[in-house]
N, C-alpha and C positions, 0 to 999 in steps of 0.2 A: 658503701654508698657515697656516691661521687655529687659534689654541687658547687655553687659559685655563690659566696656573697658580694654582692655588686655594687659599688660606689657607695660602701659605707666610709662614714667617720671616723677613722680610728685615732683615739686620741693617748698619747704616750709620753712621759713626761713634760707636759706645758704643751704639745705641740700636735697638733690636728692635719692628718693629711687622708685626703681622700682617697680609698684604697679599695682593691678587689681582691676579694681570697679564694682561692682553689682549696677545698677541704678533700681528701680522699681518704677513706677509712678511718675516718675519726682522727685524723692527721691533717694541719696545714702543708698542703703540697706546695703552696706559692702564693706569694704575694706582688701584685703589681698591679699597676694605673685601669689597667683594661683586660680581659680576654675576651677578644673579636674571634676566633675562629673556633672555640670550644662548645659544643654540641650539649652539654649538662646543663641540668636543670637550675635555674638560677633564683636567686633571693633580694631582692629590693631592698638595699640596705638605707637607701638616700633619708629615710626617715629617724636615724639613729645614729645617736654614738656609741663606739665600741671601745671598751678600756677594759686592762689588763685585770684579772681579778686581784683584792689584796691579800698579803700575807700577815700575820698578826702575831706577838706572843701573847699566849692564852693559859692558864696552867689552872684554870678551873675545871677544863671536862675530865682531865684525868682522874678530878677526885671527884667527881659524881659517879657513884656505885648502882643508882637505878638506871637502868635503861630507858624508861620512858622518861625519867627527867633529865639523863644527859640529851637524850633525842630533842627535848625540847629546849634546852638549852643549845644545843646547836643551832637549831633553827634560828631562835631570835636572836643571838647575841654575833653569829658568824655567819649562817645562808641570809638572812634578810639583809646586812650590811654589805653583801657582797665578797664576803670572804669564802674562798674553797681549800684555803692551807692555814693551817696554823702550826705556829714553833712553842714548844714548851721543854720544862726542863726537870730532870730527874732529881729529887733532892738526898743527896749523896753526904755520909757522914763518916764515912770509912772505905775505904778500896773495897773490900771484899761484897760491900752490899751492891756494887755496880750491877754483875751479871742478874742476880736477883730482882733487882729493880726493874730494871729492864725485861726479863719477863714476865713481871705482873703488869706491866705498862701494854703489854701487845695484847694480855686479857682484856686488858679494862678499856683497850680500844678497837673489841673486834668489832662493833656493830656500829662504828664512826662512820658517818655520809662522805665526810670531806677527807683530804688527806692531810698528812702531819709530819713533821719533822721533831727530832728527838735532840736534843739537849743536855748539858747537865750543871747544877749547880752543887759548889763545893766553899766549904769559909777556904780561906787563904792558906790557912796553914795545913792543908789536905793536898797544895799543889805540890807535886813533888815527878822527877822524870818518871817514875814507875807508875803513879797514877795516868799521866798523860800518855802514856805507851798504850796501859789500856783502854783509855777514851781512844787512843788511834784505832785498835784493834777493832772495836765494834764499831769503828766511823761514825763518831759523834762529831758531827761539825761545826759544834761551839762550845765554848767553856766559860759559864757564868760564875766569876769570882766574888763571893761575898768578902769586902776590909772593911775590918773594924774601927784599925788604927793605922794612922799614916805610917809612925817606924815599921811597922811590921812588912812594908811594902819594901825595905830594904835588907829583911834577912830572908828573903827568896832567892835561889841559886838560881837567877834567870838565864846565865848560859847554859845552863846544864837545861833548863826548861826550853830553851830552844831549840839544844839538839834532841830532846825526846820528840818534841811537835813535829820534826823534819820528819818526811817529805810530805806528810796529810797536812800540816798547817792550818787545823782549826784555830779561829781566833779565841781571844780571851775576851771576854765584856765585863768591866766590871759592876759590881755594886756595892754603894758606897752605905753602911749603914750608920754614919755618922749624924745623932742629932743636930751639930752645930753647922749651920751653913759655911763658915768660912774656913772649918776645919774639910769639912767635906769639899770644898772649890779647893784648897789646898792639894789633897787626897787626888784631886782628880788632874792636877796638872803633873803631880809629881808623877802618876801614873803614865801622863800622855807621853813625858820623859823619857821613864825609864824604857818605857814599850818603843817608843823613836829609837833610841841610843842602844838597844841591845838588838834593835831590828825585830821583833817579835809580833807575829799576825796579831792584831789586835783591833778593838772598836774603843776608841777615847771616850765613850761617853754610855751612861745607862741606856737599855733600852727600856722603854716604859710599856707596862703591861695593856694591852686592850687595844693598842695604840696601832696603828699600820704601820709594818717595820719598814724604815727609808732604802730608797736602791742602792746606793754605796754601803748598807750594812746588808743587805741580800746578796749582793756581789762576794762580798769579806767570806759571807759564811756559805757560798756557792749554792742557794738556792735558787740565786738570779743567774743563768736566764733560765730555768727549767719552769721556776712557778713566778707568779705576778710578770708574767710576760706575752706577748704573743707575738711566735716569731714562725718564720718558716720549718718546716720541720717538726714544729713543737704541736702540745695538744691540743684540741680546739676546748679551750677555755677563757671564756668572756663575760664580762657585763654588758649589757644593752640597756642605752639611756635613750629618751626621747628626746631627738635634735634641739638643743636650744642655744642659743650665742651666749645664753651669761655662763656658760660651764663649760664653753671651749677653753678659755685659759687657766683653769683649775687644775692645779696638783692633782693626781688621781689619789691620794693620800687626803685628801680634803673632801672628795667626791665619797669616800667614808667615813668620814666625821660627820658630815653636814648635809650630804645629800643622796642619802644610801635611798632614803624613802622613796627617791624617782627612778630608782631602777628597774626597767620595765621587764628583764629576763635574765636569770643567772646560767649559763652553759658551763657545767665541768665535765670535762673527758666527753663531750661528746653529746653529755645528757642534760637536760632541760630540770637543772633543779629547784628552779625558782621564777612562776611567771604572775607577774604583778604582786599579789599579797599572800599566793598559794605556793606554799613549798612543797617540792618532791622529794621526801624524804628515802633514801636507797640504803638500809640497811649494809654494812660492810664494805660497802660501794670507796670508801678512803682507805686509802695507801699511805705505810710508812717510805717516805721521800729516802730515799739513801744517797747522798751525797758524797759521790767519787771523789771528787776533789774542790774543797773549799777555794775560795779567791780563782776561779777558773778563768773569770776575766779578769783584765787591769783596767783598772778606771783611769 
């Protein structure tokens, strides 16, 4: 099917631009100001603001074993908030658990209606060149590292870790387990300095669960530009809001937190999955996003 969304207000990173979009076979073929000579069916986008859908860190979905409960959770906590892709991590205590956890995850998410990205969470003591290479083989685009003590950061062979990460270069993300805020701040500063000095791909801060992941972090994980983005050649995935001057200058992430109830429609890979308050749940429509190259873009 070929059609044009005409004069839509496209919101990307606090900038609104009136744009027309040519859709062909569920792909965004072209974005430009006007399509004068095309004889395709047209949809008037003037009454709407179009935004990319959000990507969040969400670890509850994989823990829900009941199909109906999983569906309800995804509808209420993800789809109704304009999210069509979520990131989660496998919790691994030993290297040999990784392939078992991956297989288990695929079975748990067979009926998922939205897309997902798999990372892994490990204690710092498990971070080794061998484990990093295992993650690289499985193309896991992000490693969450639990840090209990500041001094433990100095006991890791960071140079070897850097070599093992290359050339896939999945970023490391810290999870600070200290209760003392001053100690946690110290650990964050040391983490940032070590990552910078050794030049290890990393994110300097924790990623909070249930919160839309920031654009720079999506880029480092290689999720952006393929998700959380509206671009030429990309999939037809977006949220539609009624046009309103009050939300023009709002970050897309703030729309997720404070204005998701104003979403008129959510389109996911060319299919309408939410219109008003009604959700159209398609079991199994979700897919695992395989990130071929983390940090595909440079910011």
